[in-house]
C-alpha positions in Angstrom: 152.0 42.2 79.0 148.6 41.0 80.4 149.9 42.0 83.9 151.0 45.4 82.7 147.7 46.0 80.9 145.8 45.1 84.0 147.9 47.4 86.1 147.4 50.3 83.8 143.6 49.7 83.7 143.5 49.6 87.5 145.4 52.8 87.7 143.1 54.5 85.3 140.0 53.4 87.3 141.6 54.6 90.5 142.5 58.0 89.1 138.9 58.4 87.7 137.5 57.5 91.1 139.8 60.2 92.7 138.7 63.0 90.3 137.5 66.1 92.2 133.7 66.5 92.1 132.5 69.8 90.7 130.9 72.0 93.3 127.2 72.9 92.8 125.9 76.3 93.8 122.7 75.4 95.7 121.2 78.8 94.8 121.0 77.7 91.1 118.7 74.8 92.0 115.1 75.3 91.1 113.9 74.9 94.6 116.0 77.9 95.7 114.9 80.3 93.0 113.0 83.5 94.1 109.3 83.4 93.4 108.1 85.0 90.2 107.0 88.5 90.9 103.3 88.5 90.1 102.8 92.2 90.8 104.1 93.4 87.4 101.7 91.0 85.7 98.8 92.0 88.0 96.1 94.2 86.6 94.8 96.2 89.5 91.3 97.7 89.6 91.7 101.1 88.0 89.4 102.6 90.6 91.8 101.8 93.4 95.0 103.6 94.5 97.0 100.7 93.1 95.3 101.0 89.7 95.5 104.7 89.7 99.3 104.5 90.4 99.9 102.0 87.7 97.8 103.6 85.0 97.9 107.3 85.8 100.1 108.6 88.6 103.3 106.7 87.8 103.4 106.9 84.0 101.7 110.3 83.6 102.6 112.4 86.7 105.9 111.0 88.2 107.9 112.5 85.4 111.4 113.8 86.1 111.2 117.2 87.7 107.5 116.9 88.3 105.9 114.6 90.9 108.9 112.3 91.2 109.6 113.4 94.8 110.8 116.8 93.8 107.6 118.2 95.3 104.3 116.9 96.5 102.2 115.1 95.7 104.8 112.4 95.5 103.7 109.8 92.9 106.8 107.6 93.0 105.1 104.7 94.9 101.6 103.7 95.7 102.1 104.5 99.4 103.7 107.9 98.8 100.8 108.8 96.4 98.2 108.0 99.1 100.2 109.7 101.9 100.6 112.9 100.0 97.1 113.1 98.6 94.5 112.1 101.1 93.5 114.9 103.6 96.7 116.8 102.7 96.5 120.6 102.4 96.5 122.2 99.0 99.5 124.1 97.7 97.7 126.1 95.0 94.1 127.1 95.4 91.6 128.9 93.2 91.1 132.7 93.8 88.1 131.9 96.0 90.0 129.5 98.2 87.5 126.8 97.6 89.7 123.8 98.3 91.1 122.6 101.6 92.5 119.2 100.7 94.1 117.5 97.7 91.8 114.6 98.2 88.8 114.8 100.5 87.5 111.2 100.9 83.9 110.8 99.7 83.9 114.2 98.0 85.6 114.5 94.6 84.1 117.9 93.9 85.9 119.3 97.0 89.2 117.5 96.1 91.6 119.8 94.3 93.2 116.8 92.6 90.1 116.6 90.3 90.0 120.3 89.8 93.7 120.4 88.7 93.0 117.8 86.0 90.0 119.7 84.6 90.7 123.4 85.0 93.6 125.9 85.2 93.0 126.6 88.8 94.5 130.1 89.0 94.8 131.0 85.4 98.6 130.6 85.3 99.4 127.1 86.6 98.0 125.1 83.7 95.9 121.9 83.6 97.6 118.7 84.9 99.5 117.0 83.5 101.5 119.8 82.1 103.4 117.5 79.8 103.4 113.9 78.8 105.9 111.1 78.1 106.1 109.9 74.5 103.5 107.3 73.9 101.3 108.3 76.8 97.7 107.2 76.5 96.4 110.1 78.6 94.9 112.0 75.6 92.8 109.0 74.5 91.8 107.9 78.1 91.7 111.2 79.9 87.9 111.0 80.6 88.1 107.4 81.7 91.1 108.1 84.0 89.5 111.2 85.6 86.4 109.1 86.3 88.6 106.4 87.9 90.0 109.0 90.2 86.5 110.2 91.1 85.3 106.7 91.8 88.2 106.1 94.1 87.5 109.3 96.0 83.7 108.5 96.2 84.6 105.1 97.7 86.4 106.8 100.5 89.9 107.1 98.9 91.2 103.8 100.6 94.8 102.9 100.7 96.4 99.8 99.0 95.0 97.6 101.8 91.5 99.0 101.6 91.8 101.1 104.7 90.2 104.5 104.8 90.8 107.5 107.2 87.3 107.2 108.7 88.5 105.3 111.7 92.0 106.8 111.9 93.3 109.7 113.8 95.1 112.1 111.5 98.2 113.9 112.9 97.8 117.7 113.4 98.4 119.8 110.4 100.1 123.3 110.0 97.8 125.7 108.2 100.3 128.6 108.1 103.1 130.5 109.7 104.1 134.2 109.8 106.7 136.3 111.6 106.0 139.6 113.2 107.8 142.2 115.3 107.0 142.0 119.1 103.7 143.5 119.9 102.5 143.4 116.3 100.4 140.9 114.4 101.3 142.4 111.0 103.2 139.7 109.0 106.7 140.6 107.9 107.2 140.3 104.1 108.7 137.3 102.5 111.7 137.1 100.2 109.4 135.6 97.6 105.7 134.7 97.9 106.5 131.3 99.4 110.0 131.9 100.7 111.5 132.9 104.0 110.1 135.7 106.1 112.5 138.7 106.1 113.4 140.1 109.6 114.9 143.6 109.6 118.6 143.7 110.4 119.3 144.8 114.0 116.1 143.3 115.3 116.7 141.4 118.6 113.5 139.5 119.0 110.6 138.3 116.8 107.2 136.6 117.3 106.5 133.4 115.2 102.8 132.7 114.8 101.7 129.2 113.8 98.2 127.9 112.9 97.3 124.3 113.5 94.3 122.2 112.7 93.4 118.6 113.7 90.6 116.3 112.6 89.6 115.3 116.1 91.2 117.6 118.7 90.3 121.3 119.0 93.4 123.4 118.5 93.0 124.9 122.0 93.4 121.3 123.4 96.5 120.4 121.5 99.4 119.5 123.8 103.2 119.4 123.9 103.4 122.6 121.8 107.1 123.2 121.2 109.1 124.9 118.5 112.7 124.6 117.3 114.6 126.7 114.9 118.0 126.4 113.3 120.1 126.7 110.1 119.7 123.0 109.3 117.2 121.9 106.8 116.7 118.5 108.3 118.5 117.7 111.6 116.8 119.5 114.5 117.5 117.2 117.5 120.4 119.4 118.7 118.4 122.6 118.8 116.6 123.6 122.0 112.8 123.4 122.3 111.0 126.7 122.9 107.4 126.9 124.2 104.5 127.7 122.0 101.9 129.8 123.8 98.1 129.7 123.4 96.9 133.1 122.4 93.6 134.8 121.5 92.6 134.2 117.9 94.5 136.2 115.3 93.7 136.1 111.6 96.7 135.7 109.3 97.8 134.4 105.9 97.2 130.7 105.2 99.8 128.6 103.5 97.3 127.5 100.8 96.1 131.0 100.2 93.5 133.2 101.9 93.5 133.6 105.7 93.3 131.3 108.6 93.0 131.5 112.4 96.2 131.5 114.5 96.1 130.4 118.2 99.8 129.8 119.0 103.0 131.8 118.9 106.6 131.7 120.2 109.0 134.5 120.9 112.5 134.1 119.6 115.8 135.8 120.2 117.5 136.4 116.9 120.5 138.3 118.1 123.7 136.8 116.6 122.1 135.1 113.6 124.3 135.9 110.6 122.8 138.2 108.0 120.9 136.4 105.2 121.3 133.0 107.0 118.1 131.0 106.6 116.5 129.7 109.9 114.2 126.8 109.4 111.3 126.2 111.8 109.9 122.9 113.2 106.9 122.6 115.4 106.1 119.8 117.8 102.5 119.2 118.7 100.4 116.3 120.0 96.7 115.4 119.7 95.3 112.2 121.2 98.2 110.2 119.6 100.8 108.6 121.9 103.6 110.9 120.7 104.1 114.4 119.3 104.2 115.1 115.6 107.1 117.1 114.0 105.6 119.6 111.4 106.9 120.1 108.8 108.9 116.8 108.9 112.1 115.8 107.3 110.0 114.1 104.6 108.1 117.3 103.7 108.7 118.8 100.3 111.6 121.3 100.1 109.3 124.2 99.2 107.2 123.5 102.3 110.2 123.5 104.5 111.3 126.8 102.8 108.0 128.4 103.6 108.4 127.7 107.3 111.6 129.7 107.7 112.9 133.2 108.2 116.2 135.2 107.6 117.7 138.4 108.8 117.7 140.9 105.9 117.2 140.4 102.2 120.0 140.2 99.6 
């Protein structure tokens, strides 16, 4: 019996020693855990773009269907807010055409962003924000928040890293576009105020006039100067480039309202374009930067890309 008991005990010890060890997922160990995100707990200076995004732009302006990427300014992120505000042309201006930029660094009184939060700029657009999320603190802190925006602009409107545009070379900007019949500088009408220019059916050629501006390079010295047009809203690589010609100054309608000076045009053959088919326009121009800029770009708001288009006939 003692021998049998000893054998059973030995067998039990041997079986216990052969038990399969449970595997350990190393990613559950503390040393492999992701660091705690301190950004959410961070309280940025309300007079910076990070603070404005956290306290004003994201909760108050990036509402669904508003500045959530549907149209500019795009307040979804800190970077998109800065990119679509600073030195960007206005969409809606006052009747006097007083404002050139959404945010003009160092000058809040010439920044339409401030104006839109204080006055109904054209008597029909309303004061921003047009509506608020439930629980918004905008009504109680409106004065403070507007002052925070003013302080940021007075400080040069720096980005999230403290960089300003004072030492940067901005890409060229489009001030406007209109379509005319050959030999004429009279703009053809648009389907709607900011929609496609309407070319009469049966027309074989048209002239497309474009107005540029640049922060450092005179428009007469801009280079590359090409234009593409096609039915695609985004992909333009497959369309041929056409030359933009430097022309004597022509006054024409500006995208932001009022008039501007046009120094470039391209002549297009429109024979064969289907009736009512939209033709979108992209320009390619270079200042002192190492490569040309595509304007408007694929990231431009849809209504901006719609403005730079034409169609044959109107439904």
